[in-house]
C-alpha positions, 0 to 999 in steps of 0.5 A: 500500500502506498504511503501519503509520502509516496503519493505526494512524491508521485504528484510532485514527480509527474507535475514537475515533468508536466511543467517541464513539457509546458515550459519547453524544457527537457523532462527530468527523469524520475530519479531526479525528483526527490521528495522534500520531506514531511516539513517541506512537502506542502510548500513544494506542492504549492510551488508546483501549483503556482507554476501550473497556474501560471502556465494555464494563465499564459495558454492561448491555444488550448488546441495546440499539440501536447506530447505529455503524458502520451506519445506525440503521435497520439494527437492530443492537445494542451486541453487534454493535458490540462484535463489530465493534470486535473484528473490526476490531482483529483485521483491523488487527493482521493488516495491521500484521503483514503489513507488518512481514513484508514490511519484514523480507523486503525488508531481508534481500533488499536 
């Protein structure tokens, strides 16, 4: 079972790579994205969110091609990428919520 720490790292990793693509930078490798630890994870995710918000604010062509998280030949757009980021965030937040509920249930039963 994944931990909240692993899920927050995972969010940080894929969001960093999505931002690399959005900024036209070479995408970083998984191993290059480290988890900042309990005390810095929230600030890290807030920075990524602010950067992503800036990307969305600057978008003028939602129908432009986007090659992440799928191969370039998929023919998907920036709008698809933005929707994918939103869906991933919702999924990961739900996973964190489930782990918190599980932890609370274990704490009250033991």
